[in-house]
N, C-alpha and C positions, 0 to 999 in steps of 0.2 A: 425236198419231197414236193412233187406237184399234186394237182387236184386229182388226177387219175390214180396215183399211188395211194393217196389218202382214202379215196373211195374203196379200193381194194382191202385196205386195212380196217376200214369200218365194217365192210361186208364179213371179212373173216372173224373180226372181233364179235360182231353181233351173232354169228352162227356159233361160235364157241360159247357165248353167254347163254344162248338159248338152249344149247345141248346140256350145259351145266345146270340150268334151272330144271330141266327135265329130270336130270340125274338125281336131283334132291328127292323127288318122289320115288324114284327107283331104289335109292339107298335107304330110304325109310321102309319101304316094302321088305327089303332083304335084311334089315337090321344092321346095316353097316354105316359107319360114319362117312359122310359125304366127301370128307377130304381125301380119302382113298381114291374116289373116282376122279376128283379134280387132279390129283398127282398123276393118275393114270393118264388123263387127258394131256397134261403137260408132256409126259413121256412120249406119247403117241405123236405129238407135234414136234418133238425135239429131234435131236441129231439121229437117234436110232429109229424114228418113225418117218414123219413128213419132211425131216431134214432141216428144220429151223435151227440155226445156230444161235445160241445165247450162252455167253461165257462171261459176262460182266459181273463179277462178284460184287464190286462196289455198288453198282446200280441195284442189283438184287437186295444188297443189305439196306440201302436207302429206302427202296420201295417196300421191303418187308417191314421196316420200322413204322412207315406210314401206315401200312395195313393193320399193324398190331394196334396202333393208336385208335383207328376206327373201331376195331373189334372191342377194345377196352371202353370206348365211349358207349357202344351199344350195351355191353355187359353192365356198366355202372347205371346207365338210365333204366334199364329193365330189372336190375336187382331189387329185391324187396328189403328196403333199409331195416324194418323191424326184424328181419331175419338175420342180417349181417351185423348189426350193432352189437348184440349181446356176445357174439362169438369173434369180434374183431381181434381181441387179444390172442386168441388161438390162431387165427389166421396170419397175424403178424409173426408169431413164434414159428409157425410152419413155413413162412416165406423167408425167414432169416436163419434160425437155428436148424430148422428142418432141412433147408437147402444145404447148409454147411455140413450136416451129418452125411447126407446123401453124396455130396461132392467127395467127402473124405473116403467114404466106403468104396465108390467106384474108382476113385484115383488109385487106392491101395490095390484093388483087384486087378486094375489095368497094369499097375507097376510090378507088383510082386508076383502075380499069377501069370500075366500075359507078357511080361518082360518089356513093356513099352517105357519110354523114357519119362521122366516126371512132367515135363511140359505138356506132352500129348495125353498123358494120364489125367492131369488136372483139367485140361481142355475137355476131354471126353466126359468127366464128372460134371463139370460146370454146364456143359452144353446140354446134357441129358437130364439133369435133375429138376429144372422147373416144369411145372405143369402148364398146360397150354389153355389160355382163357376161352378161346373159340370152342375148343373140344369140350371143356367143362361145362360152359354155359349151355351149349346146344344139348348135350346128353342129359344134364340134370333136369332140364325142363321137360324132358320126356319121362323121367323116372320121378315119381312122387315120393321122394325120401323126406324124412323129417326135416323141419326147417333148419334146426341147428347144423345139421350136416351139410345142407345145400349152402347155407350162409357161409360155413367155415370153408368149404371148398372154393366157393366164388371169391371170397376174401383173399384166400392163399394165391389164387391163380391170377388175381387182379395186382397183387403186390410183389409176387417173387420175380417178375421180369427185372426190376430195378437192380437187385444185388448181383443176379446172374449176368446181366449185361456188362456191369462194372467188372466183375471177376474175369469174364471172357476177355474183355478188352485189355485189362491189365496183364493177363497171362500172354495174350497174343503179342503185346508190345514189350514184354519183359518188365513191365512196371511192378509186378508183384515181387519178383526177384530183387528189384532195385529198392523198393520202399519197405517190403515186409508185411507180415500179417496184421500188426497193430494199426498201420497205416490204412490198410484195407478195410479193417473193421470200423475205425473212425469214419472213413469216408462213406461206408455204407449207412452208418447211423446218420450222418449229416444229410446225405442225399434223400434217404427216406423220410426223415422227420421234417426237414426243411421243405422238401417237395410236397409232402402231405399238407403242411401248414399253408404253403402257397396255393395248392389247389383248394383248400378250404376257403381261403380269402376270396379267390377267383370265383368260386361257386356261390358264395354268400352274396358277393356283389352282383353276380349274374342273375340270381333269383330276384333281387330287388329291382334291378334294371328291367327285366322282362316283364315283371308285374306292373311297373309304372308307365311302360311305353307301349302304347296301342299301335301295332304295325298294321299296315294298309291291307294286308292279305293274310290268310291262314297259312299259306305256303311259306311265308317268310319266317315263322316261328321255328320250324325245324332247322332251317339255315342258320338263323341267329344262335340257336343252342350249340349246333355242331361247331360254329365258328368260335363261340366262347370256349368250348372244350379245347379246340386246337390253340387258342390263345394260352390256355393253362398250360399245355404240353410244351409249346415252343417257348413261352415266356419263362418258364421254370428252367428249361435247358439253356437258353442263351443269356438271360439276365442273372440267374443266381447259380448256374452250373449245378443243378440238382436233378433229381430223377424226374423227367417229364412223364414217365409212365405212372409213377406214384401220384404226381399232380393231377394228370387228367383223369385217372381213376377216381380220386376223391371229389373232384369237381363234378363229374358225371354222376356219382352217387348222390351228391346234395341236389343236383338239378333233377335227378330222378325221384327223389322223395318229396320234392315240392309240388304244390298244386298249381302248375303253370298253365297258361291258356293253351288249348288244343294239344293237351298231353298225349292223347291217343293218337292223333295224326303225327305228332313228333316221334313217337315210338315206332309207328309203322314206317315212317321215312328212314329212321336211323337203322331199323331192322333191314330194310332193303339195302341200305348203304353198306351195312356190315357184311351182308351175303355178298355183295359185289367185291368187297374187299377180300373176303375169304377166297372167293373163286379166283380172282386175279392172282392172289398170293400163292395159292397152291398150284395153279397152272404155271405160273412163273418158276416156282421151285422145281416143278417137274421138268420144265425146259432146261433149267440149269444143271440138273443131274445128267450123268453120263452112265447109262446102264452097261455099255461096252467096257467101261473101266473097272467095274465091280467084279472081284474075283471071289472064289469060294472061301478064301481066307478072310475076306471082308465080312461075308454073311455069317461065318462062324463067330468072328469077333463081335458083330452086332448082337448075336444070340447071348454070347457070354456077358457083354456089358448091359444088355437088355435085362437079363436075369439079375445082374448085380444092382442095377438101378431100380428095377420094378419090384423085385421081391426083397432082396436083402437091404438095400439102401433106403427104399421107400418106407418099408415097415419099421425100420430102425428109426427113421426120421420121425414118423408119426408116434411111435410108442414113446420115444424120449421127449417129444414136443408137447404132446397133449395129455400124457398121463398125470401131469401135475394138475390138470383141470378135472380130473375124475371122470374122464369119458369111458363108458363101458367098452369091453373088448369087442363087441359086436360093431359098434360104431367105429372104433378105431380100425377094424378090419376093412370096413367099407371105405373109410376115407383113404386108406393106404392103397387099396385096389383101384379107386376112382380118381387117382392122380394121374390124368391122361396126358400124353404127349401128343403134339400135333405139329403145328407150324412153328411154334417157338424154338425148339431145339434146332430145326433145320435153318431158321432165319439166323440163330446165333452162330451156327456153323459157318455162315458166311463172313463172320468177322475175321477169323484166322485166314479164310480165303483171301479176303480184301488185304489183309496185313502181309500176305505172302509168307505165312508161317511154314517152315518145313513139315511135310506130311499133311498139310491142311487139306489136300484133295482126299486123303484117305479117311480123315476125321469126317469130311462132309459125306462120303460115300457110306461109312458105317452108321452114321447118325440118320441118314436117309433110309437105309434098310431097317434099322431099329424102329424108326417111327411107322413104317409100313407094317411090319410084323406085329408089333405089340399093340398098335391101334386097332388092327383086325382082331387080336385076341381080347383085348380089354373091353372096347366099347359095347359089342353085342352081349357080353356077359354081365353087365352091370344090372339090368332088370332082374335077371335070374338071382344074382347074388344078393341084391337088396331084399328079395322075397325070402331066401333062405336065411339070412341074417336077421330077418324081422325088424327091418329098419324103415319099412314103408310108413308114410303118415296117412292114416286112414281117417283121421279127424282134422284135416287140415282146415284152417279158418278161410271161410269164404269171403273173398274181397270182390266187391263190385268195381267195375271199370267206370270212372267218372271223368268225362272230358269237360273242359272249361272253355268258353268262348266270351270274351269281354264285350258288354253292350255299353259302349263308352257314353253315349247320349243319355242313358238312364242311370248311369253311375252303379250298374249292376253287372252281374255275371249269369250267363246260362249254362246250366249244368246238364250234360247229357249222361244219364245213368242207364247202363246196360245190366240187366238182371240175369245172371246165370242160373242154370238149373238148380244148383245146390244152394242158392241164397235163401235165407229166411225172410227176405222181403217178399217172396212169392206167398200169396195168401193174406197179405196185410192190407187193410184199407187205407186209402189216401189220408183219411183224418186220423188214423192210428199212427202215422208217421211222427206226428207232433213236432213238425219242423219249427224253427224260430219264427215269431211274429214278423209278418212282412215278406215271408218266403212263400212262393205259390208254385204248385205243380200245374204247369200250363198245358202240357200235351202228353199224351200217351200214344205210342206207335206199336200196334199189335197186329200181326199177320199182315204187315204191309199196309195196314190202315190206320189212320191217325183219327183220334178223337179228344175232346176236352173232357177230362175227368171230373167226377163229383166227389164229395167227402166219402161216399159209401162205395166208390169204385175200388174193386179188389185187384191188386197187382198180380201178374203172373209171370212165371219164368219165361224168358225170352223177350220181355217187354223192353222198349227203349223209352225212357221217361224224360221229359224236358223240365227242368226245374229252374225258375228265375229267382235269384237272391241278390239282395244289395250286396255290394263288394265288401262291406264290413261284416256281413253275416255269412260269407262264403265258407270260411273255415268251420264255424259251428254246424252249418248245413251239411257239409262233407262228413264230419265226425258223426252226426246223428244218423245219416244214411248208412254209413258203415257199420255203426253199432247195431242197427235193425237188421242188416244183411247177416251179421255173425250171430246175434242172439235173439232175433224175433222182435215182436212188438213190445215185450217187456223187457227190453234190453237195459233200461235204467234200473229196474228192479234187481237185476243180476250184476250190476255194477259195471256193465259194458258201456264205455263212453266213446268208443270208436277211435281212441287215440292209438298211437304206435304202440305196439305190444312189446314189452321187455322181456 
């Protein structure tokens, strides 16, 4: 590749990226998931459109896994730990038992109803059963459902990649036939448990490291956090042979709940990084697809498998997995329908392609059509369904955004507090905050004008408040600000301490 060719690639890549960014706004107005537009862009650029040839399934498999890691990092860093922790057991059951039930249902339908052989039947079940983290994270943050439901779905989508990747790999290489189900079950338990423990250790160590090392630039903090998350993924996979997906998701969850320096800047950086990964992933998968190869029989097969996995398998999986936890039927129905498929099934379908499994091309084509059809059906219907089932959260706790910047020479931290419109910090006087002794409110930015507040200064919605706190008092200060944001100036009287909610 010479410089001229590189320039052409950069020009084409930048043009595709800009079109994809504009498409985000268009998809939001139309109520369609953006992945559909990105897949369509890939199809238009591919062999049936602009004529770009891309048939390297192994490269697509590798790049797809890298993109999924980035998406999981963003999901973990932006997930609210207080919502996920109480429902983590339900998320784990859905990611294991629920996936197994769904795989069994789809495999039986494919074998006994459609007459497919067992290997292809199990592959179709394993590939289509996991929910997609990118689709779930993006849709649920536009639908204000109850925290328990949001946490359950996010935990499930963050954890169910590990067992399905293992199952698809074993089926594609005939490992499941050779070792049997007990071996597979034990391997899943080992990979998930040890992977999660490894991710916890890396996350705990990363939090201590970032808090103690003052970096030279604010822009280095996001890079350091993303690098540590990749260490968790690659270290778990290479050193311990465990699920890197489970490890990186747990690590990012721990980093996301910690009050780290430049937290808001880090989230903004990772959000943009995740968008880039999604755009590249879906465009690449669109390039890999061959629309001319898809026959009417493949479309009909995708409809049957889609109904089996979305209606029969998913509802059976949710009912049998979470009924033990006494979840009302309305919430079970929403969780079942909100199990969105996206990039994950298509990426998983590249594994049998890379292993050259017989009929792997057909599996990929069926899965590609299934994702297109059922994402178009499920995604736009979720806001309507949440309203009809009455699972919207009208009394969601108001959390203020607090960013932290270290002031190393003073042994203190500067907290930047953004007050949203629903926060009960609005209307509170500076003196009524009752922050720990030694903590001072240094500046208020209102209507693009900054001023030094007095004790009687009343905070307003939309204010940006700068608070300087000694490093030892940072955590109590953050808890107090969040307590007042949720319960008002009398937060202490109401028992609100600003800690993580259980």
